[in-house]
C-alpha positions in Angstrom: -15.6 -67.9 40.6 -13.1 -68.0 37.7 -9.6 -67.4 38.9 -8.5 -65.5 35.8 -11.4 -63.2 36.2 -10.5 -62.5 39.9 -6.8 -62.1 39.1 -7.7 -59.6 36.3 -10.1 -57.7 38.6 -7.6 -57.4 41.5 -4.6 -56.5 39.2 -6.7 -53.8 37.4 -7.9 -52.4 40.7 -4.5 -52.2 42.2 -3.2 -50.2 39.2 -6.3 -48.0 38.8 -6.8 -47.0 42.5 -3.4 -45.3 42.7 -3.7 -41.5 42.9 -3.0 -40.0 39.5 -4.1 -37.4 37.0 -7.2 -39.3 35.8 -8.4 -40.1 39.3 -8.0 -36.6 40.6 -9.9 -35.3 37.5 -12.8 -37.8 38.1 -12.8 -36.9 41.8 -13.2 -33.2 41.0 -16.0 -33.8 38.5 -17.7 -36.1 41.0 -17.6 -33.4 43.7 -19.0 -30.9 41.3 -21.6 -33.4 40.1 -20.9 -32.5 36.5 -21.0 -34.9 33.5 -20.3 -37.9 35.7 -21.8 -40.6 33.5 -19.8 -39.6 30.3 -16.6 -39.2 32.3 -17.1 -42.7 33.9 -17.8 -44.2 30.5 -14.8 -42.6 28.8 -12.5 -43.7 31.5 -13.8 -47.3 31.8 -14.2 -47.9 28.0 -10.7 -46.4 27.4 -9.1 -48.7 30.0 -11.0 -51.7 28.5 -9.8 -50.8 25.0 -6.2 -50.4 26.2 -6.2 -53.6 28.1 -7.5 -55.5 25.1 -4.9 -53.8 22.9 -2.2 -55.0 25.3 -3.5 -58.5 25.2 -3.6 -58.4 21.4 0.1 -57.5 21.3 0.3 -53.7 21.4 2.2 -53.7 24.7 5.1 -55.6 23.1 5.3 -53.1 20.3 5.3 -50.0 22.6 8.1 -51.6 24.7 10.3 -51.8 21.6 9.7 -48.3 20.3 11.7 -45.6 22.2 10.1 -42.9 19.9 6.6 -43.8 20.9 7.6 -43.7 24.6 9.4 -40.4 24.2 6.4 -38.8 22.4 4.0 -40.0 25.1 6.4 -38.9 27.9 6.9 -35.3 26.7 3.4 -34.7 25.5 2.0 -36.1 28.7 4.3 -34.0 30.8 3.3 -30.8 29.0 -0.4 -31.6 29.4 -0.1 -32.4 33.1 2.1 -29.4 33.8 -0.5 -27.1 32.2 -3.4 -28.6 34.2 -1.3 -28.4 37.3 -0.8 -24.7 36.8 -4.5 -24.1 36.3 -5.3 -26.0 39.5 -2.7 -24.0 41.4 -4.2 -20.8 40.0 -7.7 -21.9 41.2 -6.3 -22.7 44.6 -4.7 -19.3 44.8 -7.8 -17.4 43.9 -10.3 -19.6 45.7 -13.4 -21.2 44.4 -16.7 -22.4 45.9 -18.9 -25.1 44.7 -21.8 -24.0 42.5 -24.4 -26.3 41.1 -25.8 -23.6 38.8 -26.0 -24.8 35.2 -24.7 -21.5 33.9 -21.5 -22.0 35.8 -20.9 -25.6 34.9 -18.0 -26.8 32.9 -19.2 -27.4 29.3 -19.5 -31.1 28.4 -17.1 -30.8 25.5 -14.4 -29.3 27.7 -14.9 -32.0 30.4 -14.7 -34.8 27.7 -11.7 -33.2 26.1 -9.9 -33.0 29.4 -10.8 -36.6 30.3 -9.5 -37.9 27.0 -6.3 -35.9 27.6 -5.8 -37.4 31.1 -6.5 -40.8 29.6 -4.4 -40.9 26.4 -1.7 -38.2 27.0 -0.5 -39.9 30.2 2.3 -42.5 29.5 1.6 -44.2 32.8 -1.8 -45.4 31.4 0.0 -47.2 28.5 2.6 -48.7 30.9 -0.1 -49.9 33.3 -2.9 -51.0 31.1 -1.3 -51.9 27.7 2.2 -53.2 28.8 1.8 -54.5 32.4 -1.8 -55.8 32.3 -1.3 -57.0 28.8 1.7 -59.0 29.9 0.0 -60.4 33.0 -3.1 -61.4 30.9 -0.9 -63.2 28.3 0.5 -65.4 31.0 -3.0 -66.9 31.5 -3.2 -68.9 28.3 -5.2 -68.4 25.1 -8.7 -68.3 26.6 -7.7 -67.2 30.1 -6.1 -64.0 28.9 -9.4 -62.6 27.7 -11.2 -63.5 30.9 -8.3 -61.8 32.8 -8.9 -58.7 30.6 -12.6 -58.7 31.3 -11.8 -58.7 35.0 -9.5 -55.8 34.7 -12.1 -53.9 32.6 -14.8 -54.6 35.3 -12.4 -53.2 38.0 -12.1 -50.0 36.0 -15.8 -49.6 35.5 -16.6 -50.2 39.2 -13.8 -48.0 40.5 -14.6 -44.9 38.3 -18.3 -45.3 39.0 -17.7 -45.4 42.8 -15.3 -42.5 42.6 -17.5 -40.2 40.4 -20.7 -40.8 42.2 -19.3 -41.4 45.7 -17.5 -38.0 45.5 -20.9 -36.3 45.1 -21.6 -36.9 48.8 -18.7 -34.5 49.6 -20.5 -31.7 47.8 -21.8 -30.0 51.0 -18.3 -29.8 52.3 -17.0 -28.3 49.1 -19.4 -25.4 49.4 -16.7 -23.9 51.5 -13.9 -22.0 49.7 -11.2 -23.5 51.9 -12.1 -27.0 51.0 -11.8 -26.2 47.3 -8.4 -24.6 47.9 -7.2 -27.7 49.7 -8.4 -30.0 46.9 -7.0 -27.8 44.1 -3.7 -27.5 45.9 -3.6 -31.3 46.1 -4.5 -31.6 42.4 -1.8 -29.1 41.5 0.8 -31.0 43.5 -0.2 -34.4 41.9 -0.2 -33.0 38.3 3.0 -31.1 38.7 4.7 -34.0 40.5 3.6 -36.4 37.7 4.9 -34.0 35.0 8.3 -33.7 36.7 8.5 -37.5 37.2 7.8 -38.0 33.5 10.6 -35.5 32.5 13.1 -37.0 34.9 12.1 -40.6 34.2 
């Protein structure tokens, strides 16, 4: 097997698997079994596009622009803080899993939230564009694109496994307490990330 492909896959997987805003959102949608395919496609295709942009040189540009980094930091912190507050509110009031279509989150709302977690989170640029882009560009002219393909494959496999694997937890999340625990966890992750962005 191609070594650049494997290196890209493993590097991408290590960065993507870390618990963060995007992963917790995909996990929640997976448990609810709502809009899993479009969510997976948005996450995977966005990661692939960002990695390719990093390989093409966008990562170097971002690193030299404090203004871009500041806009991403404060905008991302505001978005994560708002979502964390909503999750904390859900945890406080309690919620049980419902698979009824009339209670489902609308597709547009889910897609908008997913795009927000993807593109309003500065960590996504640092991980995919800057870091993976820099690692890929160490592989030579042809090897860097193979490395990028490996990273993109890792993203697709991870988000598919997360979204569809989480569906098996649905029976557990028919209980109100399970939702409270999950939403409390989500609130802590989102608020923690928001604070880390502001302090970083």
